[in-house]
N, C-alpha and C positions, 0 to 999 in steps of 0.2 A: 850690683847692678842686676836688674831683672829682665829676663828675656822671655818673651812669650813666643812659643813656636806653634803656629796653627797648622803646620804642615803645607802641602801643596794646595793649589786652588782647584785641582781637577776633581770632578765628581766621579765616583765609581758607579759602574752600571750594575743595575739589579737584574738578575736573570729569571727571577721568579714572577709568575703571572698571578696577579691578583683576581681571583675567581669569586670574591664575595659580591661585587656589583653584578656579575653575570648570573649568580644563583638568585639575587634579589630580583632581577628582571624576569627570570624564568618563573619565580613563584607568583609574581603579579600577573604574568600572562596565564598561568595555570588557574589562578583565581578568576580571572575575566572569562576564561572559557568554560569554567565550571558554572559560573553564573549565566553566561549567554546560551549555553547548550540548551537547557530546558525551555528558554524563551523562543528558540528557533522552531519548536514543535507545537505551535499554537494551531487552533482549528482553522482550517482554510475553507472558506465556502466553495463547493464543487458543484457541478451539474453532472450527475452520474449518467443520465440516459444518453447523452450525446457522445459520439466518438469520431476522432479523425483517423482511425486505423483503416487500412485499405480493406475492402470487402473481400471476404473469403468465399471460396467456392462452395455453394450449398449442396448438401447431398440429395439424391433423387427425391427421397421422401423423408424430410426432416420432421422430428417430433418436437412440437413447440409446446411449452408449459407457460401459459399466460397467467399473470397475476393482475387482476383488474384493479381499478382504482377503489371499488367498494370491498376489496379483499377476497373476492371470489376467485378461484382457480379453474382454468380450463385446460384440458389437453386438446390441442388442435381447436375444434369448434365446440367440443362437449364440456360444459360446466359440470364441476363436481365438488363435494366437500373435500377438505384436506385429509380426513380420515381414510377416504378410499382412493387416495392418490397412488399409493404403491401398487394396488391391484389393477387400477386402470393403466398404469404404466407398463405393467407386465403384459397386458392384452395389447397395448399399443406397439410395443417394441417386440412382441412374440417371444419374450423372456430374454432377449438379447441385452445383457447388462453392459456390454461393451459399446453399444451404440451411443453416439454423442446426442445429448439432450440440449435443446435451446430454450433458455429460461428468459422470458421477457417479463418485465415489471413496469407497471404504470409509474410515472414520475411522483404521484401522490402517494404511493404506498411507502409505509415506513420501512427503513432499512432492516429493521428487526424482523419484520414479518417475511422479507425476502430470505434472510438467513433461516428462519424457521422452516420455510419451504425447502431450502437447500439441505437442511439437516434431515428432513423426511426422505428427500432423494438419496442422500448419503446412506441412511439407515436402511433403505430398501436395496441398496447395492450398486446404485448408479454413481459412478465417480467421474465420467466424462461429461462435464457440463460446460456450456458455453453461455455467456451473458449477451443478450442481443441489445443493441443500442440503436439510436436514430442516427443514420449517416449524416455527417456534416459536410457541406460543400467546401470547407475550407481545409480540406486534407492537405497535409505538407509533405 
């Protein structure tokens, strides 16, 4: 006589956590974020001259450096070449390199040219610069 003993019908509990699916999901998410991160830094069209910031109090005699649409530079009302900007600033600020300078640039001026003018100001020792923009009526 043959007897087949299959034991009890109860299933034993497994106390181990299967982490393989968890690791697979994490790797897929990592790949998705690695691909999506560079795509999130695309060029966004912006309009630099307008601002919704609250207007700040102006000093009694501000020094304005204006970059006109044709690329010419003016301190106050006086136009000058970029070469003589540092000397004219020393005269306008009476040698005070801690005075805040207000840089205004026309909308048509290339950003590279504005950076070149700011480099000239930095090389001359003027580090306190403020960019002036057109006030927007939609201030939040």
